[in-house]
C-alpha positions as CSV (number, residue, x, y, z in Angstrom):
1,M,14.6,-3.5,-85.7
2,T,11.3,-2.7,-84.3
3,D,10.7,-6.2,-83.1
4,Q,14.2,-6.3,-81.5
5,T,13.6,-3.0,-79.7
6,Q,10.3,-4.2,-78.4
7,N,11.8,-7.4,-77.1
8,S,14.5,-5.5,-75.2
9,V,12.1,-3.4,-73.2
10,A,11.9,-4.5,-69.5
11,F,8.6,-5.7,-68.2
12,V,6.9,-3.3,-65.8
13,A,4.4,-4.8,-63.3
14,E,1.0,-3.3,-63.4
15,S,0.0,-4.3,-59.8
16,I,1.7,-4.9,-56.5
17,I,2.9,-8.4,-56.0
18,P,1.1,-9.9,-52.9
19,E,3.3,-10.5,-49.8
20,S,4.5,-13.9,-49.1
21,P,4.0,-15.3,-45.6
22,P,7.2,-15.6,-43.5
23,P,8.7,-19.0,-42.9
24,A,7.0,-21.1,-40.2
25,R,9.8,-20.8,-37.8
26,E,9.7,-17.0,-38.1
27,R,6.1,-16.5,-37.0
28,G,3.7,-17.4,-34.2
29,I,4.5,-19.5,-31.2
30,V,7.5,-21.0,-32.9
31,K,9.2,-17.7,-33.4
32,W,8.5,-16.7,-29.7
33,L,10.0,-20.0,-28.5
34,R,13.1,-19.6,-30.6
35,A,13.6,-15.9,-29.6
36,N,12.9,-16.3,-25.8
37,L,13.5,-19.9,-24.7
38,F,15.7,-21.6,-27.3
39,S,17.8,-18.8,-28.8
40,N,21.1,-20.6,-28.1
41,V,22.5,-23.8,-26.5
42,T,22.8,-22.3,-23.0
43,N,19.2,-20.9,-23.0
44,S,17.9,-24.2,-24.3
45,I,19.5,-26.1,-21.5
46,L,18.2,-23.7,-18.9
47,T,14.7,-23.8,-20.4
48,L,14.7,-27.6,-20.2
49,A,16.0,-27.6,-16.7
50,T,13.4,-25.1,-15.6
51,L,10.6,-27.1,-17.2
52,W,11.8,-30.2,-15.4
53,L,11.8,-28.4,-12.0
54,L,8.3,-27.1,-12.8
55,Y,7.1,-30.6,-13.5
56,L,8.5,-31.9,-10.2
57,V,6.8,-29.1,-8.3
58,L,3.5,-29.2,-10.0
59,S,3.3,-33.0,-10.0
60,S,3.4,-33.0,-6.2
61,T,1.5,-29.8,-5.6
62,L,-1.5,-30.1,-8.0
63,P,-2.8,-33.4,-6.5
64,W,-2.5,-31.9,-3.0
65,I,-4.7,-29.0,-4.1
66,F,-7.2,-30.9,-6.3
67,N,-7.8,-33.5,-3.6
68,G,-8.4,-30.8,-1.0
69,V,-11.3,-31.2,1.5
70,W,-13.5,-28.2,2.2
71,T,-16.4,-29.4,4.3
72,T,-15.0,-30.9,7.6
73,S,-14.9,-29.3,11.0
74,S,-11.5,-30.5,12.2
75,L,-8.1,-31.8,11.0
76,N,-8.9,-35.3,12.2
77,E,-12.1,-35.4,10.1
78,C,-10.0,-34.2,7.1
79,R,-7.6,-37.1,7.5
80,E,-10.5,-39.5,7.8
81,V,-12.0,-38.2,4.5
82,L,-8.7,-38.4,2.7
83,D,-8.1,-41.9,4.0
84,G,-4.3,-41.9,3.4
85,K,-4.5,-39.9,0.1
86,V,-2.5,-36.8,-0.4
87,G,-4.7,-33.7,-0.1
88,A,-5.1,-30.3,1.6
89,C,-7.4,-29.5,4.4
90,F,-9.0,-26.4,3.1
91,S,-11.8,-26.8,5.6
92,V,-9.8,-24.6,8.0
93,L,-10.5,-21.7,5.6
94,T,-14.2,-22.3,5.4
95,E,-14.5,-22.7,9.1
96,R,-12.3,-19.8,10.2
97,W,-12.6,-17.3,7.3
98,N,-14.2,-14.7,9.5
99,Q,-11.3,-14.9,12.0
100,L,-8.8,-14.6,9.2
101,L,-10.5,-11.5,7.8
102,Y,-11.9,-9.7,10.9
103,G,-10.2,-11.3,13.9
104,F,-11.9,-13.4,16.6
105,K,-13.5,-10.6,18.6
106,Y,-15.0,-8.2,16.1
107,P,-18.8,-8.5,16.4
108,Y,-20.3,-10.8,13.8
109,D,-23.3,-8.7,13.3
110,S,-21.1,-5.7,12.5
111,Y,-19.1,-7.2,9.6
112,W,-21.0,-4.9,7.3
113,R,-19.2,-1.9,8.7
114,P,-15.6,-2.7,7.7
115,N,-17.0,-4.1,4.4
116,L,-18.8,-0.8,3.7
117,A,-15.6,1.1,4.7
118,L,-13.6,-0.9,2.2
119,V,-16.1,-0.2,-0.6
120,L,-16.1,3.5,0.3
121,L,-12.2,3.4,0.3
122,L,-12.2,2.4,-3.3
123,V,-14.5,5.3,-4.1
124,A,-12.4,7.7,-2.1
125,I,-9.0,6.8,-3.6
126,A,-10.3,6.7,-7.2
127,P,-9.9,10.5,-7.9
128,V,-6.4,10.4,-6.3
129,L,-5.2,7.4,-8.4
130,F,-6.9,8.3,-11.7
131,F,-6.7,11.8,-13.0
132,D,-9.6,11.6,-15.5
133,L,-12.3,11.4,-12.8
134,P,-14.1,14.6,-11.8
135,R,-12.1,16.7,-9.2
136,K,-15.3,17.2,-7.2
137,M,-14.9,13.6,-5.9
138,L,-12.0,14.8,-3.8
139,A,-14.5,16.3,-1.4
140,F,-15.5,12.7,-0.4
141,T,-11.8,11.8,-0.3
142,V,-11.4,14.4,2.4
143,I,-14.4,13.2,4.4
144,Y,-13.7,9.5,4.1
145,P,-11.1,9.0,6.9
146,F,-13.4,10.4,9.5
147,L,-16.4,8.4,8.1
148,A,-14.3,5.2,8.0
149,F,-13.2,5.8,11.6
150,W,-16.8,6.0,12.8
151,L,-17.8,3.0,10.8
152,I,-15.1,0.7,12.1
153,W,-14.8,1.8,15.7
154,G,-18.3,3.0,16.2
155,G,-19.3,5.2,19.0
156,T,-20.7,8.7,18.9
157,L,-20.6,10.7,15.6
158,M,-19.2,13.7,17.5
159,A,-15.7,12.2,17.7
160,P,-15.1,12.2,13.9
161,I,-16.8,15.6,13.6
162,V,-14.3,17.1,16.1
163,A,-11.5,15.5,14.3
164,F,-12.7,16.9,11.0
165,V,-12.9,20.4,12.5
166,G,-9.3,20.0,13.7
167,F,-8.2,18.9,10.3
168,A,-10.0,21.9,8.7
169,A,-8.3,24.3,11.2
170,A,-4.9,22.8,10.5
171,A,-5.5,23.2,6.7
172,A,-6.5,26.9,7.2
173,F,-3.3,27.5,9.3
174,F,-1.1,25.9,6.7
175,Q,-2.8,27.9,3.9
176,H,-2.1,31.1,5.7
177,F,1.4,30.5,7.2
178,G,2.7,28.0,4.7
179,K,3.2,30.7,2.1
180,G,6.0,32.2,4.0
181,S,7.6,29.0,5.4
182,F,6.6,25.5,4.4
183,A,8.1,23.9,7.5
184,L,6.5,26.5,9.8
185,G,3.1,26.0,8.2
186,F,3.3,22.2,8.2
187,F,4.5,21.6,11.8
188,G,2.3,24.5,13.0
189,A,-0.7,22.8,11.3
190,I,0.0,19.6,13.2
191,V,0.1,21.5,16.5
192,V,-3.2,23.3,15.7
193,A,-4.9,20.0,14.8
194,F,-3.9,18.3,18.0
195,A,-5.0,21.4,20.1
196,V,-8.4,21.4,18.4
197,W,-8.9,17.7,18.9
198,I,-7.9,17.8,22.6
199,L,-10.1,20.9,23.3
200,G,-13.0,19.3,21.4
201,G,-12.7,16.1,23.4
202,M,-12.9,18.0,26.6
203,L,-15.9,20.0,25.5
204,I,-18.0,17.1,24.2
205,P,-20.4,16.1,27.0
206,E,-20.9,12.4,27.8
207,G,-23.8,10.9,25.9
208,A,-23.7,13.5,23.1
209,S,-25.5,12.4,19.9
210,E,-26.7,9.2,21.4
211,N,-29.1,8.8,18.4
212,A,-26.1,8.7,16.1
213,M,-24.4,5.8,17.8
214,L,-22.9,2.7,16.4
215,S,-22.0,0.0,18.8
216,P,-18.4,0.9,19.9
217,V,-15.6,-1.6,19.1
218,P,-12.3,-1.2,21.0
219,S,-9.1,-1.5,19.1
220,R,-8.1,-4.6,20.8
221,D,-11.0,-6.4,19.1
222,L,-9.7,-5.5,15.6
223,G,-7.8,-8.2,13.9
224,G,-7.3,-10.4,10.8
225,F,-6.5,-9.1,7.4
226,M,-8.7,-6.1,8.1
227,L,-6.1,-4.9,10.6
228,N,-3.3,-5.2,8.0
229,L,-5.3,-3.2,5.5
230,M,-6.1,-0.5,8.1
231,L,-2.5,-0.1,9.1
232,G,-1.2,-0.2,5.6
233,V,-3.6,2.4,4.2
234,T,-3.4,4.7,7.2
235,C,0.4,4.6,7.5
236,V,1.1,5.0,3.8
237,S,-1.4,7.9,3.6
238,L,0.3,9.7,6.5
239,S,3.9,8.9,5.7
240,L,3.8,10.4,2.2
241,P,3.2,14.0,3.2
242,L,5.4,13.7,6.2
243,G,8.2,12.2,4.1
244,I,7.9,15.2,1.6
245,A,8.1,17.6,4.6
246,L,11.2,15.8,5.9
247,A,12.9,15.8,2.5
248,L,12.3,19.5,2.1
249,G,13.4,20.2,5.6
250,R,16.6,18.3,5.1
251,Q,17.4,20.6,2.2
252,S,16.4,23.7,4.1
253,D,18.7,26.7,4.6
254,M,17.6,27.0,8.3
255,P,20.2,25.0,10.3
256,L,17.8,24.0,13.1
257,I,15.2,22.6,10.8
258,K,17.8,20.9,8.6
259,W,19.5,19.1,11.5
260,V,16.3,18.1,13.2
261,C,15.2,16.4,9.9
262,V,18.7,14.8,9.4
263,V,18.8,13.4,12.9
264,F,15.3,12.1,12.7
265,I,15.8,10.4,9.3
266,E,19.1,8.8,10.1
267,F,18.0,7.6,13.6
268,V,14.8,6.0,12.3
269,R,16.5,4.4,9.3
270,G,19.1,3.0,11.7
271,V,16.6,1.2,14.0
272,P,14.7,-2.0,13.1
273,L,10.9,-1.6,12.8
274,I,10.3,-4.4,15.3
275,T,12.2,-2.3,17.9
276,L,10.0,0.7,17.2
277,L,6.9,-1.5,17.6
278,F,8.1,-2.6,21.0
279,V,8.7,1.0,21.9
280,A,5.1,1.8,20.7
281,S,3.8,-1.1,22.9
282,V,5.7,-0.4,26.1
283,M,7.2,3.1,26.2
284,L,5.3,5.5,24.0
285,S,2.4,5.9,26.4
286,Y,4.9,7.5,28.9
287,F,5.2,10.5,26.5
288,F,1.5,11.4,26.9
289,P,-0.3,12.9,29.9
290,P,-0.7,10.5,32.8
291,E,-4.5,10.7,32.7
292,S,-4.7,9.9,29.0
293,T,-5.1,6.3,27.7
294,V,-3.5,6.3,24.3
295,D,-4.8,3.5,22.1
296,L,-2.3,0.8,21.0
297,F,-3.5,1.1,17.4
298,L,-2.7,4.8,17.5
299,R,0.7,4.2,19.0
300,V,1.5,1.6,16.3
301,V,0.3,3.9,13.6
302,I,2.6,6.7,14.9
303,M,5.7,4.4,14.9
304,I,5.1,2.8,11.6
305,T,4.4,6.2,10.0
306,M,7.6,7.6,11.5
307,F,9.5,4.6,10.1
308,S,8.1,4.7,6.6
309,S,8.3,8.5,6.4
310,A,12.0,8.4,6.9
311,Y,12.5,6.1,4.0
312,I,10.1,8.0,1.8
313,A,12.0,11.2,2.7
314,E,15.2,9.7,1.3
315,V,13.4,8.5,-1.9
316,I,12.0,12.0,-2.5
317,R,15.4,13.6,-1.7
318,G,16.9,11.4,-4.4
319,G,14.2,12.7,-6.8
320,L,15.0,16.3,-5.9
321,A,18.7,15.7,-6.4
322,A,18.0,14.2,-9.8
323,L,16.4,17.4,-11.1
324,P,18.8,19.7,-13.0
325,K,19.7,23.0,-11.5
326,G,18.1,24.8,-14.4
327,Q,14.6,23.9,-13.0
328,Y,15.3,25.8,-9.8
329,E,16.7,28.7,-11.8
330,A,13.7,28.7,-14.0
331,A,11.4,29.0,-11.0
332,D,13.5,32.0,-9.7
333,S,13.4,33.6,-13.1
334,L,9.6,33.4,-13.1
335,G,9.5,35.3,-9.8
336,L,8.1,32.4,-7.8
337,D,8.7,32.2,-4.1
338,Y,9.8,28.9,-2.4
339,P,6.3,27.4,-1.8
340,Q,5.1,28.2,-5.3
341,A,8.3,26.8,-6.9
342,M,8.0,23.6,-4.9
343,R,4.3,23.2,-5.6
344,L,4.3,24.1,-9.3
345,I,7.6,23.1,-10.7
346,I,10.0,21.1,-8.4
347,L,7.8,18.6,-6.5
348,P,5.7,17.4,-9.5
349,Q,8.9,16.4,-11.3
350,A,10.6,15.0,-8.3
351,L,7.6,12.9,-7.4
352,K,7.4,11.5,-10.9
353,I,11.0,10.4,-10.7
354,S,10.4,8.9,-7.2
355,I,7.4,6.8,-8.1
356,P,9.2,3.4,-8.2
357,G,10.9,4.1,-4.8
358,I,7.7,5.3,-3.2
359,V,5.8,2.2,-4.4
360,N,8.7,0.0,-3.1
361,V,8.4,1.5,0.3
362,A,4.6,1.2,0.3
363,V,4.7,-2.5,-0.6
364,G,7.4,-3.2,2.0
365,L,5.4,-1.3,4.6
366,F,2.2,-3.2,3.9
367,K,4.0,-6.5,4.3
368,D,5.7,-5.3,7.4
369,T,2.4,-4.7,9.1
370,T,2.5,-8.5,10.0
371,L,5.2,-7.6,12.6
372,V,2.5,-6.2,14.9
373,S,1.7,-9.9,15.8
374,V,4.8,-9.8,18.1
375,I,3.2,-7.1,20.3
376,S,-0.1,-9.1,20.7
377,M,-2.1,-7.6,17.9
378,F,-3.9,-10.3,16.1
379,D,-3.5,-9.4,12.5
380,L,-3.7,-12.1,9.8
381,V,-0.4,-13.8,10.8
382,G,-1.2,-13.3,14.4
383,M,-4.5,-15.1,14.0
384,I,-2.8,-18.0,12.3
385,R,0.0,-18.3,14.9
386,G,-2.3,-17.7,17.8
387,P,-6.0,-18.6,18.1
388,I,-6.3,-20.9,15.0
389,L,-3.2,-23.1,15.4
390,A,-3.7,-23.1,19.2
391,S,-7.1,-24.7,18.9
392,T,-7.3,-28.5,19.1
393,E,-9.4,-28.8,15.9
394,W,-6.7,-27.3,13.6
395,N,-3.4,-27.8,15.4
396,G,-1.1,-28.9,12.6
397,V,-2.6,-27.1,9.6
398,Y,0.2,-24.8,8.3
399,W,0.4,-24.8,4.5
400,E,-3.3,-24.0,3.9
401,L,-3.4,-21.1,6.3
402,L,0.0,-19.6,5.3
403,G,-0.9,-20.1,1.6
404,A,-4.1,-18.2,2.0
405,A,-2.3,-15.4,3.8
406,A,0.3,-15.3,1.0
407,A,-2.4,-15.1,-1.6
408,L,-4.1,-12.2,0.1
409,F,-0.9,-10.2,0.4
410,F,0.1,-11.1,-3.2
411,V,-3.2,-9.8,-4.6
412,V,-2.8,-6.4,-2.8
413,C,0.9,-6.0,-3.5
414,Y,0.6,-7.1,-7.1
415,G,-2.2,-4.6,-7.6
416,I,-0.1,-1.8,-6.2
417,S,2.8,-2.8,-8.4
418,Q,0.7,-2.9,-11.6
419,Y,-0.8,0.5,-10.8
420,S,2.7,2.0,-10.3
421,Q,3.8,0.7,-13.7
422,W,0.6,2.1,-15.3
423,L,1.3,5.5,-13.6
424,E,4.9,5.5,-14.9
425,R,3.7,5.0,-18.4
426,R,1.0,7.6,-18.0
427,L,3.4,10.2,-16.7
428,A,6.3,9.1,-18.9
429,T,8.8,9.4,-16.1
430,D,11.7,8.7,-18.5
431,H,11.0,12.0,-20.3
432,R,11.6,15.1,-18.3
C-alpha cells in the first residue's frame, strides 16, 4: 500500500520551466510584415502594388539624383558633362545658394547678421517651447525681437530701443487696466504702444547713436528663404495673442466688442489671402498719414497676421466651447474675476485642446508666405520664378530648384509637426 500511495502522488516541479521562444512567424520582422502589410488578401495585393509603384518611381528618380552634376556654371555645361545621360543639374544650387537663402540684393558681407539672428531665435524660443528650462531665459525672449530687427535691418540702435520702450509701456497699461476688462486692456495697450513709437520716432534726432550703426538694409532687399522665415515667425507670434483676444471678444457680454470681433473674423475668413496681400501692396498705405512711408514688409505682416489671427480665433473658440460648464462654475466658486479665471483655469485647458488646430494654422501660414511673390517680394519661390529662371545660364532648370524649396519647407513644417505631437504627449491633451 505504501508503494502504491507513493506512486499515485503527482509530481511537483521544483523550478520554473524556461520559456519557449515564440514561433518564427510570430516574432521579429516576419510578425511585423504579417500584421501590417500581409494581414489578409486585400492588404497583400495593395502592398505588392505599392511596392511596384515605388520601384517604378525610384528606378527613374535615383539615377537622376546620383548622376547629378554640382560643379558647372550653366545649364549648357551640365548637359555637356552629362553627355546624353540622365542626371540632375544641381550646379544651380551651388551657384545660386546665396540668392535662394538671402535674396539677390542683401549685402554679401552682412550674411552673418541674419545667421546670428537665426541662432539667437533658437535660444529665444527655447524657454517658450520647453518648460524645463530656467524661466530667467524669458528675459532674452522679450528682448530678442528688437535685437533681431536691428541685426537684419541695421540702422541706428535707437529705433529698437524706442520700440522696446513702447512695448514696455503697453505691457504696463495692460497690467493695470486688463484686470478690469481684458479687451480694454489689450486694445488700449496697442494704442499706447503705437503712440510711444510715433512720439519716439519724432523725438529721435537724425544721426543719433551713429557709433551704434549697422549698415542699413531696406526691406526691398530682403529675400529668399530668409524672408519666408521672417514672415512666418513674425506673423505666427503676433497672430496667436491676437487670436486669443478675438476668441474672448467673440464670447464677450458687451455687444459692441462681440460684434466687432464677429464681423472681423467672418470677413477675414471669407476673403482669400492673396486678395489681402494685394490690398497690403496697393491700398493699405492710404490708411496711414500722407507723409508716412509704410514699409511693404510691415504692410504684409499686418495683413497676414490679420488673416491667421481670424483662423486661430476660431480654433481657440472651439477649445473654449469644448470645456464643460463646470470649469467656469468652479472659477466662480473660487471667487476669481474674469481675467483671473481665464488666465488660471479656462485658457490653459482651452489652449491644450486647441494645440492641433493652432499648429495646423501655423504650418499653413508658413507655407502661404510664398504667396508674397505675387506682389513682387522675392521670397524663395519668387527668387526661383524671377531672377534665377530669368537668367540665361539657368533658364530651364525646374526640378532641382523646386525640389530644394520643397526640402527646406518640409524640414521646417515637419519639425513643427513633431514638436506639436511631443507637446500633446507632454500635456496629455486627451485627459482633462
